[in-house]
N, C-alpha and C positions, 0 to 999 in steps of 0.2 A: 359143106361150114360157113358158107361167104353169108352175107345177112344180105338177103333180097328188099325188104321195105325201107319206111324211114318212120319217124316218130309224128311228122307232121308238123313238128313248130316252124311257128308263123313268124320267119326273120331273114331279114334282107341285106344283102353284105353286112352280119354281123349285128344288125341291128334287129332288137326284138321289137315283132310288130304281135304280140300276143292277145294282148287285152283288148276289146271291139273300141273302148275309148282310146280317139288318138289322142286327148288331153296326158294320159296316163304312160305315153310309150318314152320311152328314155330320160332325158334331162328335164321335160315337159313334167311328166310324172313323179319327178323326184323333187320338182318345185312345188306342187301340189300336195305332196305326202309328207313335205318337211313344215310347211303349213300348216298341216292339219294337227300335226305334231306341237308345232311351235305356239299355236293361235287357240286351240283347244283346249279348256281345261279338262276337263273329261275324258279326253284321250292321253291329253298328257299325264293325269294321276293313273290313268288301267296303266298305262307304260313305267311308271317310276313305282307302281306296285309288282309289276314283272321285275325290274329289275333288283330290287331291294327285296323278292324274296329269292332270287337266282342268288344276289351275294352272301344271303346267310348259309347257302349251301355248301358240304364241306367238298372239297373234288380232292381226290385220291388215287394213284397208279397203284394197280393190282398185277398179281402174274399169278400161274397156275402151277408156279414153280416154289417150293419154301426159299427163302434166303438168296432171292434173284438178283445176280449184280445189276440186270438192265433197266430196274425200278431206280436204282441210285443212281445211274445215268441220267434216267427223264429228269428225276428230281431237281438234280445237277442242273440242270438244263433247265429246270424251271427258274430255280434261286439265280442262274446267273444272269437272267435278262435284265434288261434296264426298265421294265415296268412290272409290276408285278401280273400274276396268273388273273385275278379281279378284276385289274384294268381292260386285259383281254377280254375278260367274260363282256362289261360292260359297251367296250365298242362292238363286240360280236352281236349286240343284242338291237344293232342295229340293223339287221334283220328284218326285225320285227315291222319297223315301220315300211320299210323299203325293197321288202321280201328275199333279201340277200345280201351279205358283208363277203366278203374277201378279202384277203391280208398277201403280203408278201414274206414268206418265211425267209428270214436272214440267220445265216451263223457266223460265225466264230470259234475257230481254233485255238482251246488252253491247252499248252501243252500236249498229251496225244491222244486230246479229244477233240471232237467237234459238238460243241454244243448251240444249242438259240440264242442269238443273241437278240431277235426281238422277233417280235410276228407285228410288221408294221401295215397301219391298215391302207385303202388304196378304196381313196371316196369313191361313193355310187355316183358322184356327178361328175367322178373325171374320166368312168370307163366307156370310151371312146367306142368301142368295137369285141365283140368276140369273136373267136377264133375258133374253129370247129376241123377235125379230123375229116378225110374220105369217109368213114366211118358212122360220121355223125355227135363223136363225141368232141365234148371240150378239150382244144390243146390250147388254149391260154387267151390275154385279152393283151389289148393297144389301152393303154393311157394317153391323155392327153390332158395334162395340168394347163392350168389358165392364165396364161403367161403371153407375154409381147408374140414371144415365137411359137408357132405350130410346131413342137415337138413332141411325136408320139414315143412312145416308150413301150417295147412289146415284152411281155413278160411273159415265160411258158408254164403250162399247167403244172411242172415238178416243182414248179417256185412257190405257187397258193395253196392256200386254204380257202375253201367257197364253202361259206355255212346261207345255207338256204331254210326256209318256213316248209317250203315243199318241195317236192320233184315231178313234173308233171311236163312228160314231151321232151325232156332232159332239157327245160327251161331253167339257164344257169340263172336269170334272175327272181326264181322264183314267185311268190305271189306275196302282197305285203298282208298283213295284219288287219290295215285300214281299208281294205280293198271295198270292203261289204258295208264299209260307215263312211263310205264316198258321198254318195246319196244323201242320208242323214246329216251328214254335217253341209254338204249344199244349202241344202235348207236349212237347217240352225243356222247358217252365218248370216244370209239373206235375211231370214225371217229376226233376226235379233236384231240388224241394221233397220227393218223397220222399222220396229219396236224401238230402238231409239231414237230415231225422225221423228216419228208419234208422239214419247214421250217430248222431244224438246216443242213440237209444235202444241203441245198441251200449253205444256207451263207460258210458251211464249204466247199463243195466241197466231190463227193463222190473221196472216197479214192482209189485207184491201184495201187499193187506191182507188179513188174514184178520180177521170178523171175532167176536165171542163169541157164544155162545149166544144169550143175553138181548138179543143187540142190536136195536135197532129199524129196520126195512128198511120202512117204508109210502115214500110219494111225495114226502113234507114236504120243505122245505130243512135243517129243524133234525132230521132222522132220522140215525140214524148212518150207515146205506145213503149218503143223498145227502150227508154229509161223507165219508166214506172214497174215495167218488166222484172229490168235489174236489182231495184232497187225494195222488192217483194223479195226477192231470191236471195238476199243479202243482211237482211233484217236479222239479229242477233240477240235474245233479251241479255246482255253483260254488263262489265262496271263499264264500257263507253259506251253503251246504246244512246241512241241518238238520232234523228232524221232531222233533213234541212229539206221541205217540200217549195216548189214554185207556187206563185200566185193563185189561189182560186182550189189547189189540188186538195183535196182530201185524206187522211189517211186515218185508218181504224186496225185495230184486232179486233179478227170474228169468233166466239168459243167455237172448238170445233164438236159440240154436241156431245160429251160426257161419255159412258161406256159402249165400248164395242160390241159388234155381234159374235166377234172371234177372242176367246182367251188368249194371249198370244203365249204367257208361261205356261200354260198346259200343254201348247204345240213347240214349245223351245222344249220343256222337261221329255216329253214324249221324244224326241228327236236324240236329245242327250242320253235317253236310255236305252235309243237302238244301235248308238256309237260306242257303248260300253260291252252290249252284248256281242258284237263282233271278236272280243276278247276274253268273252266268258268272264267280264271283268263288274254286272249290271247288281252286284250286294252293295257297289260302294254308293247309288243311290239311295241305300235304305236306309227311312230313318229321317229322311229331307222332309218327309211329306206327312211324320207322323204314323208311315204305318210299316208295315213289314213286321213278322213276329224272328225270335231266337232259331226256329226250327229251322224255317225259310233262308234266312241270314249263313245254318252254318250249311246246308246244301247247295247251294249257290257257293259257299266258299271252296267247299271240295270239288265244283266242275273247276275253281280258276285252277288251286292246287294240282289238279290232272291237268291243267294246261301247260300249266309251267312247270311242271317234271317232266310232259314232252316236252317243251325249249331246252332242256336243259338234256335230255337224252339227246335231242338232234345234236348240241357242242360234243356230247361227250362220244356220241358216234363218230362225227366226223371225224372232232381231234384223234379220234381210235384208229380210224382207217387210213388217212392222210399223215397228220403229223407225226407223231411216234414209228411208225414202220420207214418214213426217210428217215427222222435221226439216227436208227437204230443201226440201217444200212452205210449208212456214213461211217460209220465206228464198226462194220465187219460183224453186228448182231442180227441175229434170229428175231423178228416180231410176232411169234406166234404164241400167244397164250397171255400178253400183254396188252392192258388196255386201260381206259379211263373213267372211274367210276365216283358217282357225286351220292351222297346221303337224298334223303325224302325231302323236296319242299313244304313248309308251311309246318303249323306248329300241332306238336303231338299233343293228346289229350290226356293229363296226366292223369287223371279219372280213369278214364276208359281203358289206361293202361293198370290203376292198380289192382280195378276192376277184374280183369285177365289173368293177375298172375295170382288172384287169388282163389281164379276157379281150376286154371292150368296149371300154375307156377309150378306143383309139384311133380308132372311130367316130364319137365323141361330139363335138360340138362347143360345147368349154369359154367357158362365159358367166360373169361377175365375181361372180354370184350364186350360180354351180356350185361357189366355191371358196371363199363365205364358208360354204357348208353344210357343205363339207368339214372348213372349220376349227372352225365351232362342234362335229363331231364328233368331233375330236381333240383338244378342248378348247384348242384355239390363241386367240392374244388377234382380238380384235374390231377387224373393220377393215371401211371402207366400199367401195362399188363405185367409186367417186371418185379414192380410192388406188388401188386394187389397176390400174386404167387408167392412172394416171400410173406404177406402177412397170413395169407392161409395156411404155411407152413408153421409158423410160428403160433397161432392161433391151435392148430392140432396139435404142437408140442405141450401146449399149456392145457389143452384138454386132458391130454394124456400124463401129465404130473399130478391135476387135481381130482382123477378118475378113483385111485386108491383113496382116497379119502372119502368116496360117498357108501352108504351100506350097498351090498352085493344085492339086485335082485332080482337076478333070473339064474341060471344054470349053466348056462355059456359065461354069464360074468364070471361064477365062480371058477370053472375054468379056466377063462384066460387071468385070473388071480393066480392058479394055480403054475401055469405058463410062467408067471413071471418070479414066483418062489422056486418054480424047481433052475429057471434060468440065474436066480440069484445065490444059489445054492449053486453052481457049477452043475445040474445034473442038465445033460443033452435033453430037450424035448423032445416029444415025437411026435407026429406029421397033424394027427387028429388037435392035439393041444396048438399046435401052430395055425391050423387052420379054425377054431375057434377064436383063437385071438388074433387074429387080422380080421374074421369077422368083425370080430366087436370095436375095433380101432374102426373100421369101414362103417359100423354104424352110429358111431362116437361122432365121427366130420359129419355124417348126412345129418346127426341130428342138429349138429353147431349150425352148419349153413340153412339149414331149415329155417333155425332161431332167426339169422343172419335177412334171410329174405323176409319172414314177417316184420323183421324192423323196417326194413326198405319199406314195404305195402305199407305201414303206419304213417310215415316219413312222407309217404306220395302224398295220402291221402289227409295228411294236417297241411301240406303245402298247396 
């Protein structure tokens, strides 16, 4: 039963060294990825698009058991926290640029229950060392906050909630979604700087100084050549521009020659699109060059929504596996069958839903939850399932009251009328009359809801 092999994770004394680029290890890697998300507008836009898409998701705690008291306990814990769950999601999404995000679960006792007080993030730049057990599993971490005193704190894995973009070799640091964007960002950053320098030189011209014949040209800092070199490096064309030259010195601005062999704007855009490609968000560039079709945009948006849903799945699965069971165990409850679920990310095409309902809507058994979902798509007023069911019963009663006023068109309608007359005359109905009457009532209710579905389809199309 013993485990003989190892995952092969490259770590030394709790320091992960899996990436072959040393500048992306530990705190050095944190600084690089933090620079990328802070300085690059395309990377910042991509991360913001993912965050906003996830904030529109609705999170619900579900169970396989009806009226499960455990759901109320988890919801009470979420409401008891000092920050909202959406704020926790925002902090959890720092796993995207850094590969992982880790939280310390803090509890408090309220009455006879143990509830969550907060999920306190432990910054990626404060993780000093990862702790592993003898089998290679994660046992906790050592945190060091940058203060005057070196004061390490050990946090066991039972107190941690660890989100990772991917699990490979059991690496607790996952892998940043910006890892494949690092090389494009490196060239984008340097070419942008070269372009800015070139623009400045084009505007100001290339400074040139001609020294007189008797000028000193030795390597000393006080020589004429050294002073001339420093002067041309410091020339700037601003509101305080001006230079003072010694006798017989000549200064002029030389033109840089006009056009370039390479179009830096095209090169920069190419690297920007490759950075967005790392997050499947290249659709953000469509239209900037007056190219790109609607169909192409929809296809790329579908891939992006798929990526966002996968990120939401990571959060839901991690929360279900580690946060909820520990809370329920502290309250003496079992965690089987309870989980955190989320609605799909991205906007739903209303016209596609209307077309779908028109084709197969009659074959679907409609529940109150389905109507709530349809109302949310059409931006109608929010209602609960209880109100919908009450309204259905009232509509059915109205139909039964209005039905005798209409002419009878079918034999079974006549039988239903005979049933009502027999009932009113205190004559007990037989089984056939009762079945025919119930069948007629069923048809009336179905006809009513068919009319309601058609009304909803028309409303969706008009919206």
